[in-house]
DRENVODREN-448360 format. One record per residue (C-alpha): x, y, z; residue number from 1; chain; residue in three letters. Coordinates in Angstrom, 1 decimal. Layout:
N
c1/c2/c3/k/c/r
X/Y/Z/NUM/A/ALA;
...
REM end
This chain:
502
c1/c2/c3/k/c/r
49.3/-60.3/28.0/1/A/UNK;
46.0/-60.4/26.2/2/A/UNK;
44.8/-57.6/23.9/3/A/UNK;
41.1/-56.4/24.1/4/A/UNK;
39.2/-55.6/21.0/5/A/UNK;
37.6/-52.1/20.9/6/A/UNK;
34.2/-53.5/21.6/7/A/UNK;
35.5/-55.3/24.7/8/A/UNK;
37.5/-52.2/25.8/9/A/UNK;
34.3/-50.0/25.7/10/A/UNK;
32.0/-52.6/27.3/11/A/UNK;
31.5/-50.5/30.4/12/A/UNK;
30.3/-47.3/28.6/13/A/UNK;
26.7/-47.9/29.5/14/A/UNK;
27.1/-47.3/33.3/15/A/UNK;
29.2/-44.2/32.5/16/A/UNK;
26.6/-42.8/30.2/17/A/UNK;
23.9/-43.3/32.9/18/A/UNK;
26.0/-41.4/35.4/19/A/UNK;
26.7/-38.6/33.0/20/A/UNK;
23.0/-38.4/32.2/21/A/UNK;
22.2/-37.9/35.9/22/A/UNK;
24.8/-35.1/36.1/23/A/UNK;
23.3/-33.6/33.0/24/A/UNK;
19.8/-33.7/34.6/25/A/UNK;
21.2/-31.8/37.7/26/A/UNK;
22.7/-29.1/35.5/27/A/UNK;
19.4/-28.9/33.5/28/A/UNK;
17.5/-28.4/36.7/29/A/UNK;
19.9/-25.7/37.7/30/A/UNK;
19.3/-24.0/34.3/31/A/UNK;
15.6/-24.0/34.8/32/A/UNK;
16.0/-22.3/38.1/33/A/UNK;
18.4/-19.8/36.5/34/A/UNK;
16.0/-19.1/33.7/35/A/UNK;
13.2/-18.5/36.3/36/A/UNK;
15.5/-16.2/38.3/37/A/UNK;
16.0/-14.0/35.2/38/A/UNK;
12.4/-13.9/34.1/39/A/UNK;
9.7/-14.5/36.7/40/A/UNK;
11.1/-15.0/40.1/41/A/UNK;
10.0/-12.5/42.8/42/A/UNK;
12.7/-10.4/44.3/43/A/UNK;
12.2/-12.0/47.7/44/A/UNK;
13.5/-15.3/46.3/45/A/UNK;
17.0/-14.2/45.6/46/A/UNK;
18.7/-15.6/48.7/47/A/UNK;
16.9/-18.9/48.6/48/A/UNK;
17.5/-19.3/44.9/49/A/UNK;
21.3/-18.7/45.3/50/A/UNK;
21.4/-21.5/47.9/51/A/UNK;
19.4/-23.9/45.7/52/A/UNK;
21.7/-23.3/42.8/53/A/UNK;
24.8/-23.6/45.0/54/A/UNK;
23.5/-27.0/46.2/55/A/UNK;
22.8/-28.3/42.7/56/A/UNK;
26.2/-27.1/41.5/57/A/UNK;
28.0/-28.8/44.4/58/A/UNK;
26.1/-32.1/44.0/59/A/UNK;
26.7/-32.2/40.2/60/A/UNK;
30.4/-31.3/40.8/61/A/UNK;
30.8/-34.0/43.5/62/A/UNK;
29.2/-36.6/41.2/63/A/UNK;
31.5/-35.7/38.3/64/A/UNK;
34.7/-35.8/40.4/65/A/UNK;
33.8/-38.8/42.5/66/A/UNK;
35.9/-42.0/42.6/67/A/UNK;
33.0/-43.8/40.9/68/A/UNK;
33.1/-41.5/37.8/69/A/UNK;
36.8/-41.8/37.7/70/A/UNK;
36.6/-45.6/37.8/71/A/UNK;
33.9/-45.7/35.1/72/A/UNK;
36.0/-43.5/32.8/73/A/UNK;
39.1/-45.7/33.4/74/A/UNK;
37.1/-48.8/32.8/75/A/UNK;
35.6/-47.5/29.6/76/A/UNK;
38.9/-48.0/27.9/77/A/UNK;
39.0/-47.0/24.2/78/A/UNK;
36.2/-46.6/21.6/79/A/UNK;
36.4/-46.8/17.9/80/A/UNK;
38.2/-43.6/16.6/81/A/UNK;
35.7/-41.1/15.1/82/A/UNK;
32.7/-42.8/16.8/83/A/UNK;
30.2/-41.1/19.0/84/A/UNK;
31.4/-43.1/21.9/85/A/UNK;
34.9/-41.9/21.3/86/A/UNK;
33.7/-38.3/21.3/87/A/UNK;
31.7/-38.9/24.5/88/A/UNK;
34.8/-40.2/26.2/89/A/UNK;
36.9/-37.3/24.9/90/A/UNK;
34.5/-34.6/26.2/91/A/UNK;
33.7/-36.4/29.4/92/A/UNK;
37.4/-36.8/30.2/93/A/UNK;
38.1/-33.1/29.5/94/A/UNK;
35.2/-32.1/31.8/95/A/UNK;
36.3/-34.6/34.5/96/A/UNK;
39.9/-33.4/34.3/97/A/UNK;
38.9/-29.8/34.6/98/A/UNK;
36.4/-30.5/37.4/99/A/UNK;
38.6/-32.7/39.5/100/A/UNK;
41.1/-29.9/39.8/101/A/UNK;
38.5/-27.6/41.4/102/A/UNK;
37.4/-28.1/45.1/103/A/UNK;
33.7/-28.7/45.6/104/A/UNK;
33.8/-25.8/48.1/105/A/UNK;
35.0/-23.5/45.4/106/A/UNK;
32.3/-24.6/42.9/107/A/UNK;
29.5/-24.0/45.5/108/A/UNK;
31.0/-20.7/46.6/109/A/UNK;
31.1/-19.5/43.0/110/A/UNK;
27.6/-20.5/42.4/111/A/UNK;
26.4/-18.8/45.5/112/A/UNK;
28.4/-15.6/44.8/113/A/UNK;
27.1/-15.3/41.2/114/A/UNK;
23.5/-16.1/42.4/115/A/UNK;
23.8/-13.0/44.7/116/A/UNK;
25.8/-10.9/42.2/117/A/UNK;
23.3/-10.9/39.4/118/A/UNK;
20.4/-9.3/41.3/119/A/UNK;
22.9/-6.8/42.8/120/A/UNK;
24.0/-6.0/39.2/121/A/UNK;
20.4/-5.5/38.1/122/A/UNK;
19.9/-3.1/41.0/123/A/UNK;
23.2/-1.3/40.4/124/A/UNK;
22.3/-0.9/36.7/125/A/UNK;
18.9/0.4/37.4/126/A/UNK;
20.4/3.1/39.7/127/A/UNK;
23.7/3.5/37.8/128/A/UNK;
25.5/2.9/41.1/129/A/UNK;
28.7/1.0/40.7/130/A/UNK;
29.2/0.7/44.5/131/A/UNK;
26.2/-1.6/44.8/132/A/UNK;
27.8/-4.2/42.5/133/A/UNK;
31.6/-3.7/43.1/134/A/UNK;
31.8/-5.8/46.3/135/A/UNK;
30.0/-8.7/44.6/136/A/UNK;
32.3/-8.5/41.5/137/A/UNK;
35.3/-8.5/43.8/138/A/UNK;
34.2/-11.8/45.3/139/A/UNK;
33.3/-13.4/42.0/140/A/UNK;
36.6/-12.3/40.4/141/A/UNK;
38.6/-13.6/43.4/142/A/UNK;
36.9/-17.0/43.1/143/A/UNK;
37.6/-17.1/39.4/144/A/UNK;
41.2/-16.2/39.9/145/A/UNK;
41.4/-19.0/42.4/146/A/UNK;
39.9/-21.4/39.9/147/A/UNK;
42.5/-20.3/37.3/148/A/UNK;
45.2/-21.3/39.7/149/A/UNK;
44.0/-24.8/39.8/150/A/UNK;
43.8/-25.1/36.0/151/A/UNK;
46.5/-25.4/33.4/152/A/UNK;
47.3/-22.6/31.0/153/A/UNK;
50.2/-20.5/29.6/154/A/UNK;
48.3/-17.5/30.8/155/A/UNK;
45.9/-17.2/33.9/156/A/UNK;
43.2/-16.0/31.5/157/A/UNK;
43.5/-19.2/29.4/158/A/UNK;
41.5/-21.2/32.0/159/A/UNK;
38.6/-18.8/31.5/160/A/UNK;
38.7/-19.0/27.8/161/A/UNK;
38.9/-22.8/27.7/162/A/UNK;
35.6/-23.1/29.5/163/A/UNK;
33.8/-21.5/26.6/164/A/UNK;
36.1/-22.3/23.6/165/A/UNK;
38.0/-25.4/24.3/166/A/UNK;
41.7/-25.0/23.3/167/A/UNK;
41.4/-21.2/23.0/168/A/UNK;
44.4/-19.2/24.2/169/A/UNK;
45.0/-15.6/25.1/170/A/UNK;
47.9/-15.3/22.7/171/A/UNK;
45.9/-16.6/19.8/172/A/UNK;
43.1/-14.1/20.5/173/A/UNK;
45.5/-11.2/20.8/174/A/UNK;
46.6/-12.0/17.2/175/A/UNK;
42.9/-12.1/16.0/176/A/UNK;
42.0/-8.8/17.8/177/A/UNK;
45.1/-7.1/16.3/178/A/UNK;
44.0/-8.1/12.8/179/A/UNK;
40.4/-6.9/13.5/180/A/UNK;
41.6/-3.7/15.0/181/A/UNK;
43.9/-3.0/12.1/182/A/UNK;
41.1/-3.5/9.6/183/A/UNK;
38.1/-2.0/11.5/184/A/UNK;
39.4/1.1/13.2/185/A/UNK;
40.4/2.9/10.0/186/A/UNK;
37.2/1.7/8.3/187/A/UNK;
35.0/3.1/11.1/188/A/UNK;
36.9/6.4/10.8/189/A/UNK;
36.3/6.6/7.0/190/A/UNK;
32.7/5.5/7.1/191/A/UNK;
31.8/7.8/10.0/192/A/UNK;
33.3/10.8/8.2/193/A/UNK;
31.0/10.3/5.3/194/A/UNK;
27.8/9.9/7.3/195/A/UNK;
26.4/13.3/8.3/196/A/UNK;
22.7/12.4/8.6/197/A/UNK;
21.0/10.3/11.3/198/A/UNK;
20.2/7.2/9.4/199/A/UNK;
18.6/5.5/12.4/200/A/UNK;
15.9/8.2/12.5/201/A/UNK;
13.3/6.2/10.5/202/A/UNK;
13.3/3.5/13.2/203/A/UNK;
12.6/5.9/16.0/204/A/UNK;
9.0/6.5/17.1/205/A/UNK;
6.2/5.0/19.1/206/A/UNK;
6.2/1.2/18.7/207/A/UNK;
3.7/-0.9/20.5/208/A/UNK;
5.4/-3.7/22.5/209/A/UNK;
2.9/-6.3/21.6/210/A/UNK;
3.2/-5.5/17.9/211/A/UNK;
7.0/-5.6/18.2/212/A/UNK;
6.7/-9.0/19.8/213/A/UNK;
4.4/-10.5/17.2/214/A/UNK;
6.6/-9.2/14.3/215/A/UNK;
9.7/-10.6/15.9/216/A/UNK;
8.0/-14.0/16.4/217/A/UNK;
6.9/-14.1/12.8/218/A/UNK;
10.5/-13.4/11.7/219/A/UNK;
12.1/-16.2/13.7/220/A/UNK;
9.2/-18.6/12.9/221/A/UNK;
10.2/-18.1/9.2/222/A/UNK;
13.8/-18.8/10.2/223/A/UNK;
12.7/-22.2/11.5/224/A/UNK;
12.4/-21.7/15.3/225/A/UNK;
10.1/-24.5/16.6/226/A/UNK;
7.6/-23.1/19.2/227/A/UNK;
6.6/-26.6/20.2/228/A/UNK;
10.1/-26.9/21.7/229/A/UNK;
10.6/-23.4/23.0/230/A/UNK;
9.2/-20.1/24.2/231/A/UNK;
10.1/-16.4/24.4/232/A/UNK;
9.9/-14.1/27.4/233/A/UNK;
11.2/-10.6/28.4/234/A/UNK;
14.5/-10.3/30.4/235/A/UNK;
16.8/-7.4/31.4/236/A/UNK;
19.6/-8.9/29.3/237/A/UNK;
18.4/-11.2/26.4/238/A/UNK;
19.7/-14.8/26.4/239/A/UNK;
19.0/-18.3/25.1/240/A/UNK;
18.9/-21.3/27.3/241/A/UNK;
18.6/-25.1/26.7/242/A/UNK;
17.7/-27.8/29.2/243/A/UNK;
19.8/-30.8/28.2/244/A/UNK;
18.6/-31.3/24.7/245/A/UNK;
16.7/-29.9/21.7/246/A/UNK;
13.3/-30.5/23.2/247/A/UNK;
13.2/-27.3/25.4/248/A/UNK;
15.1/-24.3/24.1/249/A/UNK;
14.0/-20.9/25.3/250/A/UNK;
14.9/-17.4/24.4/251/A/UNK;
14.3/-14.0/25.8/252/A/UNK;
14.3/-10.4/24.4/253/A/UNK;
13.8/-6.9/25.6/254/A/UNK;
11.7/-4.0/24.2/255/A/UNK;
12.3/-0.3/23.6/256/A/UNK;
9.0/1.4/22.9/257/A/UNK;
10.9/4.2/21.0/258/A/UNK;
13.5/2.3/19.0/259/A/UNK;
12.2/-0.6/16.8/260/A/UNK;
15.4/-2.5/16.1/261/A/UNK;
16.4/-3.3/19.8/262/A/UNK;
13.8/-6.1/20.2/263/A/UNK;
14.0/-7.3/16.6/264/A/UNK;
17.7/-7.9/16.5/265/A/UNK;
17.8/-9.2/20.0/266/A/UNK;
15.2/-11.7/19.0/267/A/UNK;
17.0/-12.7/15.8/268/A/UNK;
20.3/-13.0/17.7/269/A/UNK;
18.9/-15.3/20.4/270/A/UNK;
17.0/-17.3/17.8/271/A/UNK;
20.3/-18.0/16.1/272/A/UNK;
21.4/-19.6/19.4/273/A/UNK;
18.1/-21.4/19.7/274/A/UNK;
18.2/-22.8/16.1/275/A/UNK;
21.6/-24.3/16.9/276/A/UNK;
20.4/-26.0/20.1/277/A/UNK;
17.1/-27.2/18.5/278/A/UNK;
19.2/-28.7/15.6/279/A/UNK;
21.5/-30.9/17.7/280/A/UNK;
21.1/-34.6/17.3/281/A/UNK;
18.4/-35.8/19.7/282/A/UNK;
20.5/-38.9/20.6/283/A/UNK;
23.1/-36.6/22.2/284/A/UNK;
20.6/-35.4/24.9/285/A/UNK;
21.8/-36.0/28.4/286/A/UNK;
25.3/-36.8/27.2/287/A/UNK;
28.5/-34.7/27.1/288/A/UNK;
27.8/-34.1/23.3/289/A/UNK;
24.7/-32.1/23.9/290/A/UNK;
25.0/-28.4/23.3/291/A/UNK;
27.1/-26.2/21.0/292/A/UNK;
30.7/-27.2/20.5/293/A/UNK;
32.0/-23.8/21.7/294/A/UNK;
30.7/-20.4/22.4/295/A/UNK;
32.6/-19.0/19.4/296/A/UNK;
30.7/-21.4/17.1/297/A/UNK;
27.5/-20.7/19.0/298/A/UNK;
27.9/-16.9/18.6/299/A/UNK;
28.6/-17.5/14.9/300/A/UNK;
25.0/-18.7/14.6/301/A/UNK;
23.5/-15.8/16.5/302/A/UNK;
25.6/-13.2/14.6/303/A/UNK;
24.9/-15.0/11.3/304/A/UNK;
21.1/-14.8/11.7/305/A/UNK;
21.2/-11.3/13.2/306/A/UNK;
23.6/-9.7/10.7/307/A/UNK;
24.1/-11.8/7.5/308/A/UNK;
20.4/-12.5/7.4/309/A/UNK;
18.3/-9.9/9.3/310/A/UNK;
20.4/-6.9/8.3/311/A/UNK;
20.7/-7.9/4.6/312/A/UNK;
19.0/-6.5/1.5/313/A/UNK;
17.4/-9.8/0.6/314/A/UNK;
15.8/-10.1/4.0/315/A/UNK;
14.3/-6.6/3.9/316/A/UNK;
13.1/-7.0/0.3/317/A/UNK;
10.7/-9.5/1.8/318/A/UNK;
10.0/-8.0/5.2/319/A/UNK;
9.9/-4.2/4.7/320/A/UNK;
6.3/-4.1/3.4/321/A/UNK;
5.3/-6.3/6.3/322/A/UNK;
7.0/-4.0/8.8/323/A/UNK;
5.2/-1.0/7.4/324/A/UNK;
1.9/-2.8/7.6/325/A/UNK;
2.6/-3.8/11.2/326/A/UNK;
3.1/-0.1/12.2/327/A/UNK;
0.7/2.0/10.1/328/A/UNK;
1.1/5.7/10.5/329/A/UNK;
4.6/5.3/12.0/330/A/UNK;
6.5/3.8/9.1/331/A/UNK;
4.4/5.0/6.1/332/A/UNK;
6.5/5.6/3.0/333/A/UNK;
9.5/3.8/4.4/334/A/UNK;
11.2/2.2/1.3/335/A/UNK;
13.6/-0.7/1.1/336/A/UNK;
16.8/1.3/0.8/337/A/UNK;
15.9/3.6/3.7/338/A/UNK;
15.3/0.7/6.1/339/A/UNK;
18.3/-1.1/4.8/340/A/UNK;
20.5/1.9/5.6/341/A/UNK;
18.8/2.5/8.9/342/A/UNK;
19.4/-1.1/10.2/343/A/UNK;
23.0/-0.8/9.1/344/A/UNK;
23.8/2.7/10.2/345/A/UNK;
27.2/3.2/11.6/346/A/UNK;
27.2/5.3/14.8/347/A/UNK;
29.4/4.9/17.8/348/A/UNK;
27.2/4.0/20.8/349/A/UNK;
27.7/3.1/24.5/350/A/UNK;
25.8/-0.2/24.5/351/A/UNK;
27.3/-3.3/23.0/352/A/UNK;
24.0/-5.1/22.3/353/A/UNK;
22.8/-2.0/20.4/354/A/UNK;
26.1/-1.5/18.5/355/A/UNK;
26.1/-1.5/14.7/356/A/UNK;
27.8/-4.3/12.9/357/A/UNK;
30.9/-2.4/12.1/358/A/UNK;
31.8/-1.0/15.6/359/A/UNK;
30.6/-4.1/17.5/360/A/UNK;
34.0/-5.8/17.7/361/A/UNK;
35.6/-2.7/19.2/362/A/UNK;
33.2/-3.2/22.2/363/A/UNK;
34.4/-6.8/22.5/364/A/UNK;
38.0/-5.7/22.2/365/A/UNK;
37.6/-3.3/25.1/366/A/UNK;
36.2/-6.1/27.3/367/A/UNK;
38.8/-8.6/26.3/368/A/UNK;
41.6/-6.1/27.2/369/A/UNK;
40.0/-5.3/30.6/370/A/UNK;
39.6/-8.9/31.5/371/A/UNK;
43.1/-9.8/30.6/372/A/UNK;
44.3/-6.8/32.7/373/A/UNK;
42.2/-8.1/35.7/374/A/UNK;
43.7/-11.6/35.4/375/A/UNK;
47.2/-10.2/35.1/376/A/UNK;
46.5/-8.1/38.2/377/A/UNK;
47.2/-4.9/36.2/378/A/UNK;
43.7/-3.6/37.0/379/A/UNK;
41.5/-3.7/40.1/380/A/UNK;
37.7/-3.8/40.3/381/A/UNK;
37.7/-0.3/41.8/382/A/UNK;
39.5/1.0/38.7/383/A/UNK;
37.2/-0.7/36.2/384/A/UNK;
34.7/2.3/35.6/385/A/UNK;
37.6/4.7/34.8/386/A/UNK;
39.4/2.1/32.7/387/A/UNK;
36.2/1.3/30.8/388/A/UNK;
35.5/5.0/30.0/389/A/UNK;
39.1/5.5/28.8/390/A/UNK;
38.9/2.6/26.4/391/A/UNK;
35.5/3.7/25.1/392/A/UNK;
37.0/7.1/24.3/393/A/UNK;
40.1/5.5/22.7/394/A/UNK;
38.2/3.1/20.4/395/A/UNK;
34.8/4.7/19.9/396/A/UNK;
35.4/8.3/20.6/397/A/UNK;
32.7/8.5/23.2/398/A/UNK;
32.5/8.5/27.0/399/A/UNK;
29.3/7.0/28.6/400/A/UNK;
27.4/9.5/30.6/401/A/UNK;
26.9/7.1/33.5/402/A/UNK;
28.0/3.6/34.6/403/A/UNK;
24.6/2.1/33.6/404/A/UNK;
25.5/2.9/30.0/405/A/UNK;
29.1/1.9/30.6/406/A/UNK;
30.7/-0.6/32.9/407/A/UNK;
27.4/-1.9/34.3/408/A/UNK;
25.7/-2.7/31.0/409/A/UNK;
26.5/-6.4/30.7/410/A/UNK;
25.4/-9.3/33.0/411/A/UNK;
28.4/-11.5/32.1/412/A/UNK;
30.7/-10.5/35.0/413/A/UNK;
27.9/-10.9/37.5/414/A/UNK;
27.4/-14.5/36.2/415/A/UNK;
31.1/-15.1/36.4/416/A/UNK;
31.4/-15.4/32.6/417/A/UNK;
35.0/-14.2/32.4/418/A/UNK;
36.4/-15.3/29.1/419/A/UNK;
33.0/-15.3/27.3/420/A/UNK;
33.2/-11.9/25.5/421/A/UNK;
35.9/-12.9/22.9/422/A/UNK;
33.4/-15.5/21.6/423/A/UNK;
31.3/-12.7/20.1/424/A/UNK;
34.2/-11.6/17.9/425/A/UNK;
35.2/-15.2/17.1/426/A/UNK;
31.5/-15.7/16.2/427/A/UNK;
31.5/-12.6/13.9/428/A/UNK;
34.5/-13.9/12.0/429/A/UNK;
33.1/-17.4/11.7/430/A/UNK;
29.6/-16.2/10.7/431/A/UNK;
30.9/-14.8/7.4/432/A/UNK;
33.1/-17.8/6.8/433/A/UNK;
30.2/-20.2/7.3/434/A/UNK;
27.7/-18.1/5.4/435/A/UNK;
30.0/-17.8/2.4/436/A/UNK;
30.5/-21.6/2.5/437/A/UNK;
26.8/-22.2/2.6/438/A/UNK;
26.0/-19.9/-0.3/439/A/UNK;
28.8/-21.4/-2.4/440/A/UNK;
27.3/-24.8/-1.9/441/A/UNK;
23.6/-23.8/-2.1/442/A/UNK;
23.4/-20.6/-4.3/443/A/UNK;
19.6/-20.7/-3.9/444/A/UNK;
20.0/-19.3/-0.4/445/A/UNK;
20.1/-15.6/-1.4/446/A/UNK;
17.1/-15.6/-3.8/447/A/UNK;
15.2/-17.7/-1.2/448/A/UNK;
15.8/-15.0/1.4/449/A/UNK;
14.1/-12.5/-0.8/450/A/UNK;
11.0/-14.6/-0.6/451/A/UNK;
11.3/-15.0/3.1/452/A/UNK;
12.3/-18.6/2.9/453/A/UNK;
15.3/-19.8/4.9/454/A/UNK;
15.1/-23.6/4.7/455/A/UNK;
18.1/-23.9/2.4/456/A/UNK;
20.3/-21.9/4.8/457/A/UNK;
19.0/-23.7/7.9/458/A/UNK;
19.4/-27.0/6.2/459/A/UNK;
23.0/-26.4/5.4/460/A/UNK;
23.7/-25.3/8.9/461/A/UNK;
21.9/-28.3/10.4/462/A/UNK;
24.0/-30.6/8.3/463/A/UNK;
27.3/-29.0/8.7/464/A/UNK;
27.2/-27.4/12.2/465/A/UNK;
24.1/-27.9/14.4/466/A/UNK;
23.5/-31.7/14.3/467/A/UNK;
27.1/-32.5/15.4/468/A/UNK;
26.8/-31.0/18.9/469/A/UNK;
30.2/-31.4/20.6/470/A/UNK;
31.2/-34.5/18.5/471/A/UNK;
34.1/-32.6/16.9/472/A/UNK;
36.6/-30.1/18.3/473/A/UNK;
35.7/-26.5/17.3/474/A/UNK;
38.6/-26.0/14.9/475/A/UNK;
37.9/-29.4/13.3/476/A/UNK;
34.2/-28.6/12.9/477/A/UNK;
35.0/-25.3/11.1/478/A/UNK;
37.6/-26.9/8.9/479/A/UNK;
35.2/-29.7/7.9/480/A/UNK;
32.4/-27.2/7.1/481/A/UNK;
34.4/-24.4/5.4/482/A/UNK;
37.6/-26.0/4.3/483/A/UNK;
39.9/-24.0/6.6/484/A/UNK;
40.2/-22.9/10.3/485/A/UNK;
39.2/-19.5/11.6/486/A/UNK;
40.3/-16.8/9.2/487/A/UNK;
39.7/-13.1/9.7/488/A/UNK;
40.2/-12.2/6.0/489/A/UNK;
36.6/-13.0/4.7/490/A/UNK;
35.0/-11.1/7.6/491/A/UNK;
37.2/-8.0/7.0/492/A/UNK;
36.4/-8.2/3.2/493/A/UNK;
32.7/-8.4/4.0/494/A/UNK;
32.8/-5.4/6.3/495/A/UNK;
34.8/-3.3/3.8/496/A/UNK;
32.5/-4.3/0.9/497/A/UNK;
29.2/-3.7/2.8/498/A/UNK;
30.1/-0.5/4.6/499/A/UNK;
32.4/0.9/2.0/500/A/UNK;
29.4/0.9/-0.4/501/A/UNK;
27.2/2.8/2.1/502/A/UNK;
REM end
């Protein structure tokens, strides 16, 4: 029996890459339609758009699970360990293995159901009427539970997690959330007890939308967001989206005319995602290595730029005079310490995206526990509003006055994104771990931030995180860049130091 060399074993990778590129193009086309649906599509287009997206999802799925793709993967053989080709094969095999277990009918039905559920969610949220959305969520959840039945996992929820964070498991997340809960709940209690005044008050007033927009754009331009490869538009729920590579990475934000920080931090958050996507090696475009390695790592970038940068003293040392100049007569006399305390005020709130840095993980914990209960069949869709309010009361001491401020506030379930929420807390933990590693290696980062310069930070992230796309497994990437796997200790120390001082 002859033995092939690695080069001979991987000689058929070219045709495989071509096929995977076509599948990537189909998915990118679907993303463009999804972006349009959430930004500019007229309401009358909802039904037609759901069918278009379902067709693209079905065709891409059928191409991926076809005998031809299976043959090309088998013929590809082995690639040199550690090479880009080896990484492409690893990710492609994982996607193929996951996809081949799911019937094309189920993929198309899920795409159609979520295409109809999202507009229903928007209407339900506007009217604060759970009954308008509940039947759609029932259907989406049923389809996701069916999908979980086709996929491997020690727990039915594992299949949902694995889609966003490859290798993530329910049990591992339970341990992480237990550690976060033990550290954060008593700290929230102590900090809240010492804060009598309304520290957010200085950021309330009449803030012109166009001025908010131009200020936010100036901030993320200084971060390094490349407008020649992106754009920003308004949306009900802010998001970032990439179309197959770093050449077209768009973000959205939303504006509150009476509260300045809503738009600013939404813009900074989504810019963190966008900087990641714009920094991925161009050669990975239209391959399985394009895009962030996991949503946990992706959220580490959005939370890093939103919190470690845009809520920091060095950041505001540079930007607070510019903010006052942008809103004359509204923010006159606002000094650095006042604005720093205002953007870091701790106050239990109903809305996750508006939550302060300290209480944010409690919002995620609530959603994680509800999703696990749904997939363990310990909770029904009909029971969600009451269960939501009970957990809000338990963890944050407040009960939303209506469902729009409660169970209807997020778009994730309408889109079928069960298993996504934990990535926010994974991202919080990793954001501090990565930022500390960056500052240790490049101590000029903090003084640079005081001058409104972020090139050293972005450069470190480009080198250690962004450029690699999906080449490494998530845990491997974090260990390579910080010297250890995910660790809650630095994050909890950071929270205690920052909020204990205030």
